[in-house]
C-alpha positions, 0 to 999 in steps of 0.5 A: 458512465454509472459511477457505481460501476466505475468505482467497482471496476477501479476497485477490482483493478486496484485489488489485483494491483496489490495482489501482485505487489504484496506477494513479495512480502508473503514470500519474503522468507523463501525469496531470502533463501532463494536469492539472498542466501546466507548461513544465518536465516535471519540475515537472508530475511533482513536482506529480503525485506531490504529489497521489499523496501527498495521497491518502495524507493522507486514509488516516488519516481513512478509517482512523478512519471504517472502523476505527470501523465495523469495531469497532462494526458488524463487520469484514465490514461495514467491509471490504465498504463500503471496497472498494465506495467505491473504485470511484467515484473510480477511474472518475471519474479515467478520465472527468475532462476535462483542464486543456486542457478546463476549466482549473483545475477539472480539477486540483481534480477530480483532487485530490478523486478522489485524496482519495476513493481515499485515504479508501477505502484507509484502511479496505480493507487494515487491514479485510482484515487484521483480517477474515482474522487473526480467522478463523484460529488464532493459530499461522497468523496470519503466513501468513494475514495475509501473503496480504493483503500479497501481494495488494498486489503482485499488484494493483500488477502487474495494474495494470502489466500492464493499462497495458502491454497498453493501451499496446501495442495503441494508437498513442502518440497514441491512448494519450495521447488516451484510452487512459490512461483505460481502466485506470481505467474497468475499476477500477469492477469492484471493486464486485462484490468488495465485494458478494460479501464482504457477501453471502457471508462470515461475520463473524469469530468474535472479533467475534461473541464480543464482540457475544454477550458485550455487550463491543463497544466503543461509543467505539473511537476514544476508547479507542484515543487514551486507552489505546493512543496510545503503542502507535500511535506504536510501530506507526507507526515500526515500519511506516516503513521498510517503507512507504518501501522498498515505495513506492521499489520499487513507484512511484518506481523505475519513473519514475526508470528511465524519466525519469532513466536513459532506460531503455526502457518495456519494459525497466522493465516487465520489471524491475518485473514480475519484482520484483512476482512475487518480492515476492508469493512471498517475502511469503507465505514470510516470513509463514509463517516468522514463525509458526515463528521469531517476527516480531520476530526477522525484523524485526530481521534484515531491518532490519539488512540494509536499513541495511547494504546500501541504499547498495550497492543504490541505487547500482546504480539510479544507474549499473548496467546493465539486468541490474545494475538488475534484480538490485538491484530484486529484492534491494529487493523481497526486503527489502520482502517480508520486511518486509510479510509478517509485518507484519499479524500483528505489528501485529494482535497488538499490540492487543486485539480490542475496538479492533483495527480502529480502532487498526490502521487509524489507526496503519497509515494514518498510517505509510503516509501520512507515510512511504509516500505521500510517498516518491515526492515526497521521493525525486524532490525529493532526486534533483532537488536532489542530482542523484543517487539515492544521496541517497535511501539516507540516507532509507532508513537513517534510517527503518531506525534508527527502526524498530529503536528502535521494536521495542524497545518492541513487546509481543507480546500474542497470548498474552493475547488 
């Protein structure tokens, strides 16, 4: 199959997967009011972000489940199944009765739906990464893998645009009553992307070679835990900074600018849309560049820049004008993009083919759960306790230092696979 068509199709599927997944973050304040009511609106928001994080705690379980499927039955089967599994809980969120309708049962059902989303996402992104990277030549892994990450930005932006369009065409009363449900109901369309990949895409050549040679690992999880546990710890801490700054930019900042700075919803949307476009483009450029100058070198330079400039950038979110916040957001987007662009290739080249899907899924999803999924809650808590977003910079810099140390233990195994 033509690799360009394969990469494009995988990117489209990943776009809609992330559209479904991040809608929860876009509607955190409304979900907080509808399903976690409290006399203090900030407590409702904090509870909604806590459930946002709960979805991420399910991702390692999904990573194990779909990762093992990918290493035993094939990357295509795992990817298509994980994508189709996202449709049901997303549509369920759009149909759930609220707390006012059925009380605490609504809260429980919302948590369950979010957990199912996390289970699906645990296999989708890493399955997409393995699927794409194993179809291309090693010299093109950086740019090919970066397209999967760029599609994340496009998916988040798509969710934001659909949410904005629904809000703009309804009265505030209509939007709060039923309009917020519409973007979730549209998310069920992702099931068609899963069917398309299952029916029209070829299995990766590297997995087919393993299968033809009878070398498919029968116990990939056991193999990963016994022989690659240290590698997974290294992967987790390398990923930590990227997860934190990505979710700071993509989820937390949107709510902070509206709730704490009092910026108009349209102004915040414009800031984020510009940032998503910049992030999507720079992600691919960073992946392409990593094929020429090396992935570790890009990471070290980027981490030093993140640690050196975080207080300055985050300070603009605290007190800057709308234009100042725009430029600060763009700078944070560039750092996030340079981080996530080379990451699929860097992480995939850390593991052998027979356990790549499982190892990559487990390590990546633990990292995004521990550091990424909790970021909106942690940063919201820090702001509420200190009264300043500047406190969040200490968290970012601490993660950057951990990632630099982890890179010292990274081994590029691409030449021997």
